C-alpha positions in Angstrom: 7.4 -0.7 -8.8 7.1 3.0 -8.0 9.2 5.4 -10.0 11.9 6.8 -7.6 11.2 10.3 -6.2 14.3 12.5 -6.7 12.9 15.7 -5.2 9.7 17.1 -3.7 8.3 20.3 -2.1 6.0 20.8 0.9 4.0 23.7 2.3 1.6 24.1 5.2 -1.8 25.6 4.7 -1.7 28.6 7.1 -3.2 30.5 8.7 -5.7 27.6 9.1 -8.9 28.4 11.0 -9.9 26.6 14.1 -11.8 23.5 13.1 -15.2 23.0 14.9 -17.3 19.9 15.2 -19.2 19.2 12.1 -17.0 21.4 9.9 -16.5 20.5 6.2 -12.8 20.0 6.0 -12.6 19.9 2.2 -14.3 23.3 1.9 -12.1 24.7 4.6 -9.0 23.5 2.9 -10.2 25.0 -0.4 -10.9 28.3 1.4 -7.3 28.5 2.8 -5.9 27.6 -0.6 -7.8 30.5 -2.2 -6.8 32.9 0.6 -3.2 32.1 0.1 -3.3 32.1 -3.7 -2.5 28.4 -3.9 -4.0 25.6 -5.9 -3.9 21.8 -5.9 -2.2 20.0 -8.7 -2.5 16.4 -9.9 -0.4 14.0 -7.8 -0.3 16.3 -4.8 -0.7 14.6 -1.4 -2.7 16.4 1.2 -1.6 15.3 4.7 -4.1 16.1 7.4 -3.6 15.8 11.2 -5.9 13.2 12.7 -7.0 15.7 15.4 -8.9 17.9 13.0 -10.5 14.9 11.3 -11.7 13.7 14.8 -13.0 17.2 15.6 -14.9 17.5 12.3 -16.3 14.0 12.8 -17.3 14.9 16.4 -15.3 12.2 18.1 -15.4 14.0 21.4 -15.9 12.2 24.7 -17.1 14.0 27.9 -15.0 12.6 30.7 -17.8 13.0 33.2 -19.6 10.2 31.3 -16.6 7.8 31.8 -16.6 5.4 34.7 -13.2 3.9 35.5 -12.8 0.2 36.1 -10.4 -1.2 38.7 -7.9 -1.9 35.8 -8.2 1.7 34.7 -7.6 2.9 38.3 -4.5 0.7 38.6 -3.1 2.0 35.3 -3.8 5.5 36.4 -1.9 5.0 39.7 1.1 3.6 37.7 1.2 6.2 35.0 -0.2 9.4 36.7 -2.8 9.7 34.0 -6.4 10.5 35.1 -8.4 7.3 35.5 -11.0 8.5 33.0 -8.2 8.8 30.4 -6.8 5.4 31.2 -10.3 4.0 30.9 -10.6 5.4 27.4 -7.2 3.9 26.5 -8.5 0.5 27.6 -11.8 1.0 25.8 -10.0 1.9 22.5 -7.4 -0.9 22.7 -7.1 -4.7 22.6 -3.9 -4.9 24.6 -1.2 -2.6 26.0 2.2 -2.4 27.7 3.6 0.3 30.0 7.0 1.0 28.3 8.8 2.6 31.2 8.3 2.7 35.0 5.6 5.4 34.6 4.8 5.1 30.9 4.2 5.8 28.1 1.3 3.4 27.6 1.8 1.7 24.2 -1.5 0.2 23.1 -2.6 -2.0 20.3 -5.6 0.0 19.1 -8.7 -1.8 18.0 -8.0 -0.5 14.5 -4.8 -2.5 14.4 -2.3 0.3 15.1 0.2 0.4 17.9 -0.1 3.8 19.4 0.8 5.8 22.5 -2.3 6.1 24.7 -4.3 4.3 22.0 -4.5 7.7 20.2 -6.6 9.3 22.9 -5.9 13.1 22.9 -7.0 15.1 26.0 -9.1 18.1 25.4 -8.6 20.2 28.5 -9.6 18.7 31.9 -13.2 17.7 30.9 -12.9 15.9 27.6 -10.9 13.9 25.1 -10.8 13.2 21.4 -10.7 9.7 20.0 -9.3 8.7 16.6 -11.6 8.8 13.6 -13.9 5.8 13.6 -12.5 4.6 10.2 -9.5 6.7 9.1 -9.2 5.1 5.7 -12.9 5.9 5.0 -12.3 9.4 6.3 -9.4 9.8 3.9 -11.5 8.6 1.0 -14.3 10.9 1.7 -11.9 13.9 2.0 -10.0 12.9 -1.2 -13.3 12.6 -3.2 -14.5 15.9 -2.0 -11.2 17.6 -2.8 -11.1 16.1 -6.3 -14.6 17.5 -6.9 -13.9 20.9 -5.5 -10.3 21.4 -6.9 -10.6 19.4 -10.2 -7.2 17.8 -9.4 -6.4 14.2 -8.9 -4.9 14.2 -5.4 -4.2 11.8 -2.6 -4.9 12.2 1.1 -3.0 10.8 4.0 -4.2 11.2 7.6 -1.4 11.6 10.1 -1.2 11.0 13.8 1.5 12.1 16.2 2.9 9.1 18.2 5.6 8.2 20.6 7.7 5.1 20.5 8.4 2.6 23.3 12.2 2.8 22.8 12.8 6.5 22.8 11.7 9.9 23.9 9.8 12.4 21.8 7.0 12.2 19.2 7.0 11.3 15.5 4.3 11.0 12.9 2.7 7.9 11.4 -0.1 7.4 8.8 -3.4 6.0 10.0 -5.5 6.6 6.9 -5.0 7.0 3.2 -6.8 7.4 -0.1 -5.4 7.5 -3.6 -1.9 6.6 -2.4 -0.6 3.0 -2.1 0.6 2.7 1.5 3.5 0.4 0.5 6.0 0.9 -2.2 8.3 -1.7 -3.6 11.9 -0.8 -4.3 14.6 -2.9 -6.0 18.4 -2.5 -6.1 20.9 -5.0 -7.3 18.4 -7.8 -7.2 17.1 -7.0 -3.7 13.5 -6.1 -3.3 12.1 -4.2 -0.3 8.6 -3.1 0.8 8.6 0.4 2.4 5.9 2.1 4.3 5.5 5.1 1.9 2.6 6.8 3.7 4.6 6.8 7.0 7.5 8.5 5.1 5.1 11.0 3.7 3.7 11.8 7.1 7.2 12.1 8.5 8.1 14.7 5.8 4.9 16.6 6.5 5.4 16.4 10.2 8.5 18.6 9.9 6.3 21.6 8.9 3.1 20.5 10.7 4.9 20.4 14.0 3.2 19.3 17.2 1.4 21.1 20.1 0.5 24.7 19.3 1.7 24.7 15.7 -1.7 25.6 14.3 -1.0 24.1 10.9 -3.0 20.9 10.7 -2.8 20.4 6.9 0.2 20.3 4.5 0.5 19.7 0.8 3.4 17.6 -0.6 4.2 18.0 -4.3 6.5 15.9 -6.5 6.3 12.6 -4.6 6.0 9.5 -6.9 3.4 7.0 -5.8 1.1 4.3 -7.1 -2.6 5.3 -7.0 -4.6 3.0 -4.7 -7.5 3.0 -2.3 -6.3 0.0 -0.4 -5.8 2.2 2.7 -3.5 1.8 5.7 -5.5 -1.3 6.8 -3.9 -3.4 4.0 -0.4 -3.1 5.5 -1.2 -3.9 9.1 -0.1 -7.2 10.7 -3.3 -7.4 12.7 -6.9 -6.9 11.4 -9.0 -4.3 13.1 -10.9 -5.5 16.2 -13.9 -4.0 17.9 -13.4 -4.8 21.5 -10.8 -6.0 24.0 -10.7 -9.7 24.8 -11.9 -10.7 28.2 
């Protein structure tokens, strides 16, 4: 069982430069730390917004190359989303529901997550960003690079903003992790409970990361107790990742 956390601190890395396709996120994080006079410590958890991971990994789709199917056109008419975007939602998911009369679209992503719009993030009128191809692998690569550069044994969690089918507004969930066991086991008066620790971590980070326009895609959380693990978020999903939608 994980030792209880009694207190922790969190800070955003800002000002954070605009991330460009192909950028080295680990080196960028280290540069911002140096510019702000901060350092990483053992057991720190670095929470990174999935958007900047997608940008660095060049997960951009030009919408002019997307041809909507009749199903995408129908979903577009119902939700008001562009048909090219609804086609990407269909391409990235294995199933979906429209939660309200006009949305949101809650999709079962091929990676096993249940996400609003299958994690598709519009980039202006001409493009969109998809989630990282393998968020757990992305988290491991970033964690390994940070350990090498900083000399501190840290964990990394990749966070994605997400809506829920039963309420308005956005929250944060974890879609990738490295060095941090996604689940923690708590026990009190003989009752044992598994908790999604990495989601709690992203929720805490989300308070300072914010959403649209915040400009702070990386936060450091310090003082959180966790079990080291490279199992990744995949290990706690009910459904294994899939690669295509069933016919």
